N, C-alpha and C positions, 0 to 999 in steps of 0.2 A: 819331190814333194809337190803336192797339188795345191793350186790356188783356190780361193773361194769361187764357187760356181763350176767346179770340176770334180768329177768322181771317176774312179777307174776300177776295173776288175782285171786281175792278172792271174792266170791259172798256173799253178805249179805242177799239177798232175791231171791226167785225164782230159775230158772235154766237156763243154757246156753248150747245150743247144737252146737258143732263145728265139721266141716269137714276140714276146712281150717282156718288158722290164719295167717294174714299178719302183720309182724313186720319188717318194713324197717331197723330198727336199727341193725338187724342181717343179712342184705343182704351181707355183706363182711366177715361174720364169719361162720365157721362151728359149728353147734350145738353139744354140748356134749350129752344132753338129755332133754326131756320134761317129767315132772312128774305131776301126779294128786294125791295129798295127799301122795306123796312118791313113788307111783307106776309108773315105767317107761312106757311111751306110745310109741308104734311103729309108725314111721313117715317117711316121705320123705321131704327133704328140697330143695327148688329151690330159691336161693337168700334169700329174706326176707320172702318168703312164706313157711309156714309149713303145709303140707298136712298129716292128720292123716290116718293111715291104716284103722281104724274103726272110725265111728263118736264118738266123746267124749261128754259126758254129765257132765257138772260141776254143782253141786247142792249147795244149801245153805250151807255156812260154809266150803266148800271145796276150796282148793287152787291149781291152775294150775301154775306150775313154769317152765320157760324156762331158760336153762343154756347154755352158750357158752364159 
């Protein structure tokens, strides 16, 4: 279970490639970090938009977690 200020994406099948992730719930909050299976990802935040320094590939059974 996630706490307030946290969101996650876990893939059950396939893969998801991301350059930008838009989460309006974080528009008024500064992010602490975004991780992929515990590895911190470099990013820039503008409001609720998260722009990754390098494209992120989330694969089956991996979890992308956003923490504010």
